[in-house]
N, C-alpha and C positions, 0 to 999 in steps of 0.2 A: 675194723671200725665201720660205722655206717655214715653215709652222706645224707644230710637232710636238705630238702629243697624248700625254698621260701620264695614268695613273691616279695618284691621290694616294698609293697604296701604294708606287709607285716613287720618290716624292719625299720622303716623310716617315717619321719613326720616333718611337716613343714615348719620352718621358723619364720615368723613374720614380725619380729621386733624391729621397730624403726627408730631413727635417731631424733625422736620427737623433742627431747629435751636439749638437743644440740650438745650432747656430751662429747661427741667426736667432731673434729673439724676437717678442713680440706686435706690436711696431711694424712688423715686416716683413710682416705678414699683409695680403693684398689680396683684393678681390672683383672681379667683372667685371659688365658690364651688357649688355643686349640691343642697345645702341647701339655695342657693341664697344670699350668703354673699360675700362681698369684703374682701380679706385678704392680708397681706403682701406676696409677691411672695416667693415660696419655692426654686426657681431656683437661681443659682449663676449668676447674670447678670453684675458682675463687669467688665468683659471683652467683654460684648455684645454691638454690635452697636445698640444704642437705637433710631437712627434717623428714622427708619421705624415704631417704636411703635406708637400705636394710643393714642391720648390725649382724655381722658374722663373727661368732665367738670361736675360741679355740675348739678344735675337733668337729667343726661344722663344715658343711659342703655348700657349694654354690655353682650354678650353671646358667649359661645363656640359652634361652629356649629357641633362639633364632639360629638355625643350622646352615642355611644356604645349601643344603643337600650334601655337605662334605663331612665336617667334624663338629663336635660339640665343644664350645668354650666352657671350661670346667676348672674348678679349683677346690682345694682342701686346706683349711686353716690349720697347719701343723705348728704354728707359733704359739706363744703364750699370751698374745694380745688380740683383742677384737679389732676388726676393721670394718669399713663401710663399703658397700657395693650398690650400684645403681638399682633403684626400685623396680626396674623392668627385668631384673634377673630373678632367679628362684633359689632360695636358700633352704637347706634342710639338715637334719641330723639323725643319728640313730636313736630310736626310742629308748628312753632310760631303762625300761624293762627288758630290752633286747641286748643290752651291753654284755650279758653273759653268753650271748649267742654269736655275736659278730663283733670283731674289732673294727674301729673306725679306719685304721690304716690298712687292714686287709681289704676292706670294702673299696678303699681308694685304689689298691692294686687292680681290683676288678674293673673299675671305671677307666683306669689308665691303660687301656688296651685298644688296639685298632678294631678288634672284634666287637667291642662294646660300641664304639663309634658307628660301625656299620649297622649294627642292630638298631641303635638309637635313630640314625638317619632313616632307616627303613620304616620305623614307627612314626616318623614325622609326617606332617601334612601341610599343604598350602601350595600356592602357585609361585608368585614372584619371591615370596619369603616363606621358607618351610619352617614349621614350628614343632619343637619337641616339648610337649607339655608335661606338667607334673603328673597327670593321670597316665600318660604314656610311660613315664618312668616307673610309676608304681605297678604297672602291668607286667613289667619285666620280671623274670625269675632267675635265681641262681642257686647253685648247690654250695653248701658250706661244710667244711671239715670241722672237727672239734676245735675248741679255742686253743689248746696247747699247740696244735699243728699250725693254726693261723699265726700264732705268735712266733713260731719257729721261722716261718717264711717272711714275716714282717721284719724280723731281726736281720735277716739276710739283706733285705731291701734297704733297711735303715743304715746298715754298715756301708753298703756301696754308696748311698746318698751322702753319708758323712764324709767319706773320702773325696767325693766329687766337690762338695761344698768347701772343704779345706783347700783343695786345689784352686777353686774359684776365688777364694779370699786372697790367695797369693797372686792371682791374676789381677785383681783390683788394686793390690798394693803396687804392682808393677806400673799400672796406669797412673797411680798417684805420683810415682817417681817421675814419669814423663811430664805430667801436668805441672809439677813443681819446677822442673827444669825449664819448661817453656815459660812459666810465670816469671822466673828469675830473668830470663832473656828479655821478656816484655818490659820489665822494670829498668833493665840496664841499657837497652839499646833503643834508638829511635825506630819508629815503624815507617814503612813505606808501602806504596801500592804494589800489589802483585801483578798488575796489568802488563808491565814490560817483560815479565818472566813466564807468562802462560800463553798458550796458543790454542785457539778454538779449532775443533775438527768437526766436519760433517761428511763423513765417509759412509756411503750406504752399502748394505750387504750385497745387493745384486742377486741375480737369479742363481748363481753358482757359489754363493758364499757359505759361511759356516751355519750350522744349526745349533750352535752353542749359545742359546738364548737365555738371558738372565733378567731378573728384576733387581731393583736396588732397594734394600731394606732400610728401615728406620734404625737398625743397629749398625748401619754404615758398612754394609757388606753386600756383595752380589749373592743372590739366592735364587732358588728355583722359582719361576713365575707362580704367583698365587692364582692367576686366572688361566683359563685354557688358551693355549697358543697353537696356531696352525703352523707347524714347523716347515710345511711346504710353501709357506707364503711369508718369508722373512726378508724379501728383497729390499723393502723400504726401511728396515731397521738400521739403526746407527751402529757402526763398528767401534768398539773400544779395544785398541791395540794394547799389547803388553806395556805396562808402566804408564798407561793413560788413566784418567779419572773420568767417571761419569757422575752426573748428579741430577736429581729430580728438582724441577723448578717449583713445584707446589709445596708449600710449607703449612698450609692451613689444617690439613687433616690430622697429621701426627705431631705437629708442633716442633719438628726438628729439621735440620738440614740433612737430608738423606743423600749420601754420596757413597761411592765405592771405588777403590783403587785396584786396578787389574795387576796384581803381582804374580800372575801366572805367565806361562810362555805361550798361551793360546789367545786368539781373538775371541772376544765376547760381543754379542749383539744385544742391544737394549732398545727400548721404545724410541720411536722417531721424535717424540716430544721432549725427550731428555737431552741434556747437554753433555758434550765430550770435550776434554781438553788435555793437553800435555804441559809439562813444565820444561823450562830451559835448565837442564840438569847441571850445567856448568855453574849456575848461580843458585838454583832452587830445586832441592830434591823433592820428589813427590811424597816420599815417606815423611819428610819434615812438614810439608804442607798438610798431609793427612792428620798428623798429630794435632795441628791447630783445629782442623775440622772436627776432630773427635771430642773436643772440649764442650761442656755444657754452655760455657760462655759464648761459644760461636753459634750454638743453636739459638740462644737468646738474641744474638746480633742479627742472625738471618731472619728470625721472626720479626724483629723490630724494623728491619729494612725491607720486608716484604710489602707488597701492595696489592690492591684489588678488593672486590666486595664479596661475591659468592665464592671466589677462589683466590686466595692470596698466593703470590708467586715471588720467588727470589731468582731473578733472571741473570743472564750472562753479564748484562750491563751493571747489575748490582755486584756480581762477583769480582769484576775487574777493579772495583773501587775498594775492595778489602785491603786493609793495611796490616802488615805484620813485620816484626823485626827480621831482617834477612841476615841470619848468622853466617859466620864463615863456614867453609866446607867441613872443617874438622868437627865443629860443634854440630852441624847438621848431620854428619855421618854418625856421630855418637847417638843422637836422637833416633836416626834411622835404624841403628842396630837395636836399640831398645824397642822401637816400633816393630821390627821384624820378630823379635822374641815374643812380644806381646801378641801379635797376630797368630804366631805359631801355637802359643799356649792357649789362645782363645779357640782355635780350631780343635785342639786336643780336648779342651773342656766341653765343647759342643758335642764331640764324639762320645765323651764319657756320659753326657746327659742322654744322648740317643741310645747308648748301650744300656743304661739303667732303665730307660723306658721300654726297650725291647725285652728286658728281663721280666717285665710284669706278667705277660702271658705264660712265660716259662715257670715262674713262681706259682702262679695260680694252678697251672696244670700239675706241677709237682706236688702241691699240697693236696689236690683232689686225688691224685694217684696214691699218695701215701695213706690217705684216709680210707680209700676204697680197697687197699691191698688186703 
């Protein structure tokens, strides 16, 4: 079989439909990630004029032209409903007359590869903010196998994705069980301040400390730092010992209480501006407290009690005034067990998602080799 080469300009067209008639409201606004996922927006759009927002229909694509020299924020609408995306992004679709040449989902496999990110960033331009334009996208080229081969490899991808999403739904069901258990405790028991049961720590890493540096994500986990970190200069970073908790004081940017519990057996170091504390485990288990922090209700609480103008913060003094029902150890351990299972399954789910993403270049390569054989 022959492989045909196309420029993306031949295959794609811009979509510029906006929400002029306000058919879609704030609940329809979405964002995208550098891992090529569509997610609920983290911005507060309740008072935003949504008439200029782009409408992204099923089987359409969207990307953020601002790359910062790393990766492209990108998404594909694989649902059966339209959503809104900010007007400063770029939306596009496969030209109707090219549907017999390329499948939308096969094209997404092409975009969902680190090789594509590297090429896109290479084609970007700018100084403080690098931009990957629509024209730069259109100048890119790709080889396409015949449609039946595209479908064969898309089916493999979709089967793996369906299994992962089924596992993820079970994960969310588990979290609902935890939330329901905690809500029941909140109704049945009086709440009290956590101040007597937590202790603040400010231990610095020093010149001979660990290089296990982490950031704290809005998904309430430790993660690899998103900015470049000089691992030879970590002496002023704060140490988070095993079974201690770190949290970010700033709540303005992501609208959540960003914290992480060190449930490993190794020290972790985090930014000096973050806070670190432990719990008195004879009275308050860190896993139990973590389940409270995981709730959306606590995000709203932290946002409401944050203060500041340019940068809103939820400080240590705000944290010690948090009130929760301090359940007996038996109930706390029951919730801690559920929490441990939840975190374990969440890590497995993240690995599944990473594995599926890593399969994209393999599937593309396999389809091209089969067509060129």
